[in-house]
C-alpha positions as CSV (number, residue, x, y, z in Angstrom):
1,M,14.3,9.5,47.5
2,R,15.9,8.5,44.2
3,L,14.0,6.4,41.6
4,D,15.7,3.5,39.9
5,Y,15.5,4.5,36.2
6,T,16.1,0.9,35.0
7,N,13.3,-0.5,37.1
8,S,10.9,2.3,36.1
9,T,11.7,1.8,32.4
10,Q,11.1,-1.9,32.8
11,L,7.8,-1.2,34.5
12,R,6.7,1.1,31.6
13,S,7.8,-1.5,29.1
14,N,5.8,-4.3,30.9
15,V,2.7,-2.1,31.1
16,S,2.8,-1.1,27.4
17,G,3.5,-4.7,26.4
18,T,0.4,-5.8,28.3
19,L,-1.7,-3.2,26.5
20,L,-0.3,-4.1,23.1
21,H,-1.3,-7.7,23.6
22,M,-4.9,-7.0,24.6
23,R,-7.3,-9.2,22.5
24,N,-11.0,-8.8,21.7
25,R,-11.9,-11.4,24.4
26,H,-10.5,-8.9,26.9
27,M,-12.6,-6.2,25.3
28,V,-15.8,-8.2,25.8
29,I,-15.1,-8.5,29.6
30,L,-14.2,-4.8,29.9
31,D,-17.2,-3.7,27.9
32,L,-19.6,-5.7,30.1
33,L,-18.1,-4.1,33.2
34,L,-18.3,-0.6,31.6
35,F,-21.9,-1.1,30.4
36,G,-22.8,-2.0,34.0
37,L,-21.0,0.8,35.7
38,A,-21.9,3.7,33.3
39,P,-25.6,4.0,34.3
40,F,-24.6,4.2,38.0
41,F,-22.0,7.0,37.4
42,A,-24.4,8.8,35.0
43,L,-27.0,8.9,37.8
44,L,-24.3,9.9,40.3
45,L,-23.4,12.9,38.1
46,R,-27.0,13.8,37.7
47,I,-28.1,13.9,41.3
48,D,-24.7,15.2,42.7
49,G,-24.1,12.6,45.4
50,F,-24.7,9.2,46.8
51,Q,-27.6,10.1,49.1
52,G,-30.4,10.1,46.6
53,I,-29.3,6.9,44.7
54,A,-31.2,4.6,46.9
55,R,-34.5,6.0,45.7
56,Y,-33.7,4.9,42.2
57,T,-32.5,1.4,43.0
58,H,-35.2,-0.6,41.1
59,V,-35.3,1.5,38.0
60,L,-31.5,1.8,37.9
61,V,-31.2,-2.0,38.0
62,I,-33.7,-2.4,35.2
63,Y,-31.9,0.2,33.1
64,T,-28.5,-1.4,33.8
65,L,-29.7,-4.8,32.8
66,C,-31.2,-3.4,29.5
67,A,-28.0,-1.5,28.8
68,V,-25.7,-4.5,29.4
69,I,-27.8,-6.9,27.2
70,V,-28.6,-4.4,24.4
71,R,-25.2,-2.8,24.1
72,S,-23.4,-6.2,24.1
73,V,-25.6,-7.4,21.2
74,V,-25.2,-4.2,19.2
75,Y,-21.4,-4.1,19.7
76,L,-21.2,-7.7,18.6
77,R,-23.4,-7.2,15.5
78,M,-21.5,-4.1,14.4
79,G,-18.2,-6.0,14.4
80,L,-16.5,-4.2,17.3
81,Y,-15.0,-7.5,18.5
82,R,-13.5,-8.4,15.1
83,R,-11.1,-5.5,14.9
84,Y,-7.3,-5.2,15.5
85,W,-7.1,-2.2,17.9
86,R,-3.4,-1.8,17.7
87,Y,-4.1,0.2,14.5
88,A,-7.2,2.0,15.7
89,S,-8.1,4.9,13.5
90,V,-10.8,7.6,13.0
91,D,-12.9,5.1,11.1
92,D,-12.9,2.9,14.2
93,L,-13.9,5.8,16.4
94,V,-16.8,6.6,14.0
95,Q,-17.9,2.9,14.2
96,I,-17.9,3.0,18.0
97,G,-19.9,6.2,18.0
98,A,-22.5,4.6,15.7
99,A,-22.7,1.6,18.0
100,V,-23.2,3.8,21.0
101,F,-26.0,5.8,19.3
102,V,-27.8,2.8,18.0
103,S,-27.6,0.9,21.3
104,T,-28.7,3.9,23.3
105,V,-31.9,4.1,21.3
106,F,-32.7,0.5,21.8
107,V,-31.7,0.6,25.5
108,F,-34.2,3.4,26.1
109,I,-36.9,1.5,24.2
110,A,-36.2,-1.7,26.2
111,Y,-36.1,0.3,29.5
112,V,-39.5,1.9,28.9
113,V,-41.1,-1.4,27.8
114,A,-39.6,-3.2,30.8
115,V,-40.8,-0.6,33.3
116,Q,-44.3,-0.6,31.9
117,L,-44.5,-4.5,32.1
118,L,-43.1,-4.6,35.6
119,A,-45.4,-1.9,36.8
120,E,-48.4,-3.8,35.4
121,F,-47.5,-7.4,36.5
122,T,-45.4,-6.8,39.7
123,T,-45.6,-4.8,42.9
124,L,-42.1,-3.3,42.5
125,T,-41.7,0.4,43.4
126,L,-40.8,2.0,40.2
127,K,-41.1,5.6,41.3
128,P,-39.4,8.0,40.8
129,T,-38.3,7.1,37.3
130,L,-34.8,7.9,36.1
131,P,-34.1,11.5,35.0
132,R,-34.5,11.9,31.3
133,S,-30.8,13.0,31.0
134,I,-29.6,9.6,32.2
135,P,-29.5,7.9,28.7
136,I,-27.5,10.9,27.3
137,L,-25.0,10.9,30.2
138,D,-24.8,7.1,30.0
139,A,-24.1,7.2,26.3
140,L,-21.3,9.8,26.7
141,L,-19.7,7.7,29.5
142,V,-19.9,4.5,27.4
143,L,-18.5,6.3,24.3
144,L,-15.6,7.7,26.2
145,S,-14.8,4.5,28.2
146,T,-15.2,1.9,25.4
147,A,-13.4,4.1,22.9
148,G,-10.6,4.8,25.4
149,I,-9.8,1.2,26.1
150,R,-9.7,0.4,22.4
151,F,-7.2,3.2,21.7
152,L,-5.0,2.2,24.6
153,P,-3.1,-0.4,22.5
154,R,-2.2,2.3,19.9
155,L,-1.2,4.8,22.7
156,A,0.9,2.0,24.2
157,E,2.6,1.5,20.9
158,R,3.4,5.3,20.7
159,W,4.6,5.1,24.4
160,Q,6.8,2.2,23.6
161,Y,8.3,4.0,20.7
162,H,9.4,6.9,22.9
163,Q,11.2,4.5,25.3
164,P,15.0,4.2,24.9
165,H,16.2,1.3,22.8
166,G,19.9,1.6,23.0
167,K,21.6,4.2,20.8
168,V,19.0,6.2,18.9
169,R,20.0,8.1,15.7
170,R,18.4,11.5,15.1
171,V,16.8,11.8,11.7
172,G,15.6,14.6,9.5
173,I,13.3,13.8,6.5
174,M,13.7,15.9,3.3
175,G,10.1,16.0,1.9
176,A,7.0,16.5,4.0
177,G,4.7,15.0,1.4
178,E,3.0,11.6,1.4
179,A,6.2,9.6,1.1
180,G,7.8,11.5,4.0
181,V,4.8,11.0,6.3
182,T,4.7,7.3,5.4
183,I,8.4,6.9,6.3
184,L,7.7,8.7,9.6
185,R,4.9,6.3,10.4
186,E,6.9,3.3,9.4
187,I,9.8,4.4,11.6
188,R,7.5,4.9,14.6
189,K,6.0,1.4,14.1
190,S,9.6,-0.1,14.2
191,P,11.3,1.2,17.3
192,N,13.9,-1.6,16.9
193,L,15.4,0.5,14.0
194,G,16.8,2.9,16.6
195,L,15.7,6.0,14.6
196,D,14.0,9.1,16.0
197,V,12.6,11.6,13.5
198,V,13.0,15.1,14.9
199,C,12.3,17.3,11.9
200,F,11.1,17.6,8.3
201,F,12.6,19.8,5.5
202,D,10.5,20.8,2.5
203,D,10.8,23.4,-0.3
204,N,7.1,24.1,-0.2
205,L,6.8,27.5,1.6
206,E,3.2,26.7,2.6
207,K,4.5,23.9,4.8
208,Q,7.0,26.0,6.7
209,R,6.5,26.5,10.5
210,V,3.9,23.7,10.8
211,E,4.0,20.3,12.5
212,I,3.1,16.9,10.9
213,H,2.3,14.2,13.5
214,G,4.1,16.3,16.1
215,V,7.3,16.7,14.0
216,P,8.1,20.3,12.9
217,V,9.0,21.4,9.4
218,R,12.3,23.3,10.1
219,G,12.9,24.8,6.7
220,T,13.9,24.3,3.0
221,R,16.9,22.4,1.7
222,G,19.1,25.5,2.2
223,R,18.6,25.2,6.0
224,I,19.8,21.6,6.2
225,P,23.4,22.5,7.3
226,R,22.2,24.8,10.1
227,I,19.6,22.4,11.4
228,V,22.0,19.4,11.2
229,N,24.2,21.3,13.8
230,E,21.3,22.6,15.9
231,A,19.4,19.4,16.1
232,K,22.4,17.1,16.1
233,L,21.1,15.1,13.1
234,D,22.8,11.8,12.3
235,L,20.9,11.0,9.1
236,V,18.9,12.8,6.5
237,I,16.3,10.7,4.5
238,L,15.4,11.9,1.0
239,A,11.6,11.2,0.7
240,I,10.9,12.9,-2.6
241,P,10.4,10.1,-5.2
242,T,9.2,12.6,-7.9
243,A,12.3,14.9,-7.6
244,S,14.4,15.3,-10.6
245,G,18.0,14.2,-10.8
246,R,19.2,17.9,-10.6
247,D,17.3,18.3,-7.3
248,I,18.7,15.1,-5.8
249,R,22.2,16.1,-6.8
250,E,21.9,19.5,-5.1
251,I,20.4,18.1,-1.9
252,V,23.1,15.4,-1.7
253,Q,25.8,18.0,-2.1
254,I,24.3,20.1,0.7
255,C,24.2,17.1,3.0
256,Q,27.8,16.2,2.1
257,K,28.9,19.7,3.0
258,A,27.0,19.3,6.3
259,Q,28.8,16.0,6.9
260,V,25.6,14.1,7.6
261,E,24.7,10.6,6.2
262,T,22.1,10.5,3.5
263,K,19.7,7.8,2.5
264,T,16.9,7.8,0.0
265,I,13.8,6.0,-1.1
266,P,13.4,4.8,-4.7
267,G,12.3,7.2,-7.4
268,V,8.7,7.3,-8.6
269,F,9.6,5.0,-11.6
270,E,10.9,2.3,-9.2
271,L,7.9,2.3,-6.9
272,I,5.9,-0.2,-8.8
273,D,3.0,-0.5,-6.4
274,G,3.0,3.2,-5.5
275,T,3.8,2.6,-1.8
276,V,6.8,3.4,0.3
277,H,8.3,1.2,3.0
278,V,11.1,1.8,5.5
279,N,12.9,-1.3,4.2
280,Q,13.3,0.5,0.9
281,L,15.7,3.0,2.4
282,R,19.1,2.7,0.8
283,N,22.2,4.8,0.2
284,V,22.1,7.3,-2.6
285,E,23.3,5.7,-5.8
286,L,24.4,7.0,-9.2
287,T,21.0,6.2,-10.7
288,D,19.4,8.5,-8.1
289,L,21.5,11.4,-9.3
290,L,20.5,10.7,-12.9
291,R,16.8,10.7,-12.5
292,R,15.2,12.1,-15.6
293,S,11.9,12.8,-17.2
294,P,10.2,9.9,-19.1
295,V,11.8,9.5,-22.6
296,Q,9.5,10.4,-25.4
297,T,9.4,7.9,-28.3
298,D,10.6,9.3,-31.6
299,T,7.7,8.0,-33.7
300,L,9.2,9.2,-37.0
301,A,12.4,7.3,-36.4
302,V,10.6,4.1,-35.4
303,T,8.4,4.3,-38.5
304,G,11.5,4.8,-40.7
305,L,13.1,1.8,-39.2
306,I,10.1,-0.5,-39.7
307,K,8.5,0.7,-43.0
308,G,8.9,-1.7,-45.8
309,K,10.8,-4.3,-43.7
310,R,10.0,-7.9,-42.7
311,V,9.1,-7.9,-39.0
312,L,8.6,-11.0,-36.8
313,V,6.9,-10.8,-33.4
314,T,7.2,-13.8,-31.0
315,G,4.3,-14.2,-28.7
316,G,2.2,-12.4,-31.3
317,G,-1.1,-13.8,-29.8
318,G,-0.5,-12.6,-26.3
319,S,-1.7,-9.3,-24.8
320,I,1.6,-7.5,-25.2
321,G,2.5,-9.1,-28.5
322,R,-0.8,-8.3,-30.1
323,E,-0.7,-4.7,-29.0
324,L,2.8,-4.5,-30.4
325,C,1.5,-5.8,-33.7
326,R,-1.2,-3.2,-33.9
327,Q,1.3,-0.4,-33.5
328,I,3.7,-2.0,-35.9
329,L,1.1,-1.9,-38.6
330,D,1.0,1.9,-38.4
331,A,4.6,1.9,-39.6
332,E,3.6,-0.1,-42.8
333,P,6.0,-3.1,-42.8
334,A,6.2,-5.2,-45.9
335,Q,5.5,-8.4,-43.9
336,L,4.4,-9.0,-40.3
337,V,5.0,-12.5,-38.9
338,L,3.0,-13.6,-35.8
339,L,4.8,-16.4,-34.1
340,G,3.3,-18.2,-31.1
341,H,2.4,-21.7,-29.7
342,G,-1.3,-20.9,-29.0
343,E,-3.2,-21.6,-32.2
344,N,-6.4,-19.9,-31.0
345,S,-4.7,-16.7,-30.0
346,I,-2.6,-16.5,-33.1
347,F,-5.7,-17.1,-35.3
348,E,-7.6,-14.3,-33.5
349,A,-4.7,-11.9,-33.7
350,Q,-4.2,-12.6,-37.4
351,R,-7.9,-12.1,-38.2
352,E,-8.0,-8.8,-36.3
353,L,-4.9,-7.5,-38.0
354,R,-6.1,-8.5,-41.4
355,Q,-9.4,-6.7,-40.8
356,M,-7.5,-3.6,-39.7
357,L,-5.4,-3.6,-42.9
358,Q,-8.5,-4.3,-45.1
359,T,-10.2,-1.3,-43.5
360,R,-7.2,0.9,-44.4
361,G,-6.9,-0.7,-47.9
362,K,-3.4,-1.8,-47.1
363,L,-3.7,-5.6,-46.9
364,A,-1.3,-7.6,-49.2
365,E,-2.4,-11.1,-50.1
366,K,1.2,-12.1,-50.8
367,L,4.6,-10.9,-50.2
368,G,5.8,-8.3,-52.7
369,E,2.4,-6.7,-53.2
370,P,1.7,-3.1,-52.0
371,G,0.7,-3.1,-48.3
372,T,1.5,-5.5,-45.5
373,F,1.4,-9.2,-45.8
374,I,0.3,-11.0,-42.5
375,T,1.9,-14.4,-41.8
376,A,0.9,-16.7,-38.9
377,V,3.3,-19.3,-37.6
378,I,2.5,-21.8,-34.9
379,A,5.7,-22.8,-33.0
380,D,7.1,-23.1,-29.5
381,I,10.2,-21.1,-28.8
382,R,11.5,-23.9,-26.6
383,F,12.3,-26.0,-29.7
384,G,15.5,-24.4,-31.0
385,E,15.8,-26.2,-34.3
386,R,12.2,-25.4,-35.2
387,I,12.7,-21.7,-34.5
388,K,16.0,-21.6,-36.4
389,G,14.3,-23.2,-39.4
390,I,11.5,-20.6,-39.4
391,F,13.9,-17.7,-39.2
392,C,16.1,-19.0,-42.0
393,Q,12.9,-19.6,-44.2
394,L,11.2,-16.2,-43.6
395,E,14.4,-14.1,-43.2
396,P,13.0,-11.4,-40.9
397,E,14.9,-8.2,-40.7
398,I,13.5,-7.0,-37.3
399,V,12.5,-9.2,-34.4
400,F,10.4,-8.2,-31.4
401,H,10.7,-11.0,-28.8
402,A,7.5,-10.8,-26.6
403,A,7.0,-14.5,-26.0
404,A,7.2,-15.2,-22.3
405,H,5.5,-16.5,-19.2
406,K,4.6,-13.3,-17.3
407,H,2.2,-14.2,-14.5
408,V,4.1,-13.9,-11.2
409,P,2.0,-16.2,-8.9
410,L,1.8,-19.0,-11.5
411,M,5.5,-18.9,-12.1
412,E,6.2,-19.2,-8.4
413,L,4.3,-22.5,-8.5
414,N,5.9,-23.6,-11.8
415,P,9.5,-22.4,-11.8
416,A,10.7,-25.0,-14.3
417,E,8.3,-23.7,-16.9
418,A,9.5,-20.1,-16.3
419,I,13.1,-21.1,-16.8
420,T,12.6,-23.3,-19.9
421,N,10.3,-20.7,-21.6
422,N,11.8,-17.4,-20.6
423,V,15.5,-18.3,-20.4
424,E,16.0,-21.3,-22.8
425,G,13.3,-20.0,-25.2
426,T,14.9,-16.6,-25.4
427,R,18.3,-18.2,-26.1
428,N,16.8,-20.2,-29.0
429,V,15.2,-17.0,-30.5
430,V,18.5,-15.1,-30.2
431,N,20.5,-17.9,-31.8
432,A,18.0,-18.2,-34.6
433,A,18.2,-14.4,-35.1
434,V,21.9,-14.5,-35.4
435,A,21.8,-17.4,-37.8
436,A,19.3,-15.7,-40.0
437,G,21.2,-12.4,-40.0
438,V,18.5,-10.3,-38.3
439,R,19.4,-6.6,-38.3
440,N,17.5,-5.5,-35.2
441,F,16.5,-7.5,-32.2
442,V,14.2,-6.0,-29.5
443,M,13.7,-7.9,-26.3
444,I,10.5,-7.1,-24.4
445,S,11.4,-7.4,-20.7
446,T,9.7,-6.4,-17.4
447,D,10.2,-4.0,-14.5
448,K,10.3,-7.1,-12.3
449,A,13.6,-8.1,-13.7
450,V,15.2,-5.2,-11.8
451,N,16.5,-6.6,-8.5
452,P,14.1,-9.5,-8.9
453,T,12.3,-10.9,-5.9
454,N,10.4,-13.7,-7.7
455,V,11.0,-16.5,-10.2
456,M,9.3,-14.6,-13.1
457,G,11.5,-11.5,-12.6
458,A,14.7,-13.7,-12.3
459,S,13.9,-15.6,-15.5
460,K,13.6,-12.3,-17.4
C-alpha cells in the first residue's frame, strides 16, 4: 500500500496548525478534564488493575472533586491562563511545577477535611481510605499532562518548521556565539524564509564537535570549502558582529573560493539595541571589510585646535551641548559662547561653567583677559537673520552645532518641528558660519541618521 505524500503532508500541516492556534480557553477545558482523570489513573497505577477500584469509589470521588476545584483555582491565581504557550520556556515549566506543588498541598488538606466532615455528618462508607501515595502519583500525572499540552504548540511550531516549504536553501552559520544562535532561532521561527541551518562554523576550539540546538559545529573557517561541498551548502551567514575587518575579509575570500553565497549581520557598532534579527541579514558590503577598532581621540591635537580661540556651541543648554561645553573648557578657549532658545537651560549652563572656571581660577570677566570668557546668547536657530547677526557680531572661530530636536517618539508626532529645527535650523547656522568666516564647523549628528527609519533620523 502506497501512501499519498501530498495528503499526509497536508494532514501534518493541519494538525500542527490546530495546535499552534490553541488558546488559553482551550487549556482551561483540557485542564479540568486532566484534573478529573489524573486521580483515577493514579489509583489504577497504585492497585495494579480495575478490580479493586470499586472499594475506593466514595473517597476517590471526594478526592477528585477537591483536586478539580483546588487545582483550577491555583492555576488561575498563578497566571497559567494568561500565557502565550507558543513560546513556552523553562520559566513556564518551573511555574507549572510550582502550581502543581502548591495545589497538591491544598488538595490533600481539602481532602482530609472533607473526609472527616462527611464521616461525622453522613453515613457514607469512607473505608478504606486512599493510599498515601495517591497525592504524589496524582501530582506527577498532572505535571506531565498539563505541561505536555502547554508545550504542544511549541513542538508543533518545530514540527511545522521541518515540513517542506518549496525550495529550501541549506545554510551554514559562521559564528556559534550569541548572534549565531539568535539567527538560528529566528530562521526556525520563520519557515517561510526557505532556509535550513545545517551546521555552524567557529574558530573557538572549545566549540568543536558539539551541537547547539541540534545543529553541529563542523569546524573552523578553514573547513568551510570542504563542508560546503559535503553538506551542499547554498549560503554562509557571517554572525560575528565583533569580528575585525581583517577576519571578515579572510572569511569572505574563503567563501568566494568555495563558490558559496555569503551574507552578514551588521557589525557591533551598527547594532544599536544590541539585538540581532533575521531581517538584518544583507550582502557583505565594503564597510564590513573595513571594520576597525574604535578611533581614539587625539586629546592634544583637539586642545591645540581650541586653546585661545573663540568657540560657539549651539544648543549649549541641552544635555549634549552642556557636556560638550564642559570638555571644551579643559582646552582653555579665549571665549565660549552658549547659544540656545531655552533661557532657563542656558542660564543654568552658564552658571555651572562659570563656577567651574572660578574653581580653577581661569574665569575671565571680559574678553581679552587671561582665562575663558563665558557668553550666553538666547536665540532660535530657525531665525536665519538673527543667527547671522550673532555670528557676525561675535566672530566665532570654531562652531559646534549641537542644537537639535532629538527625541524619536516626539518627533514622530511632530514631524514639522523636526524638519524646521533640524534641517532649516542647521542650514541657517551653516550660512551664518560661512558669512562670519568660521574656520572650523563641527556638526553633532546621531547614529539614527544612518539608514534612517524615523523622522528624527531622517531630519539629521
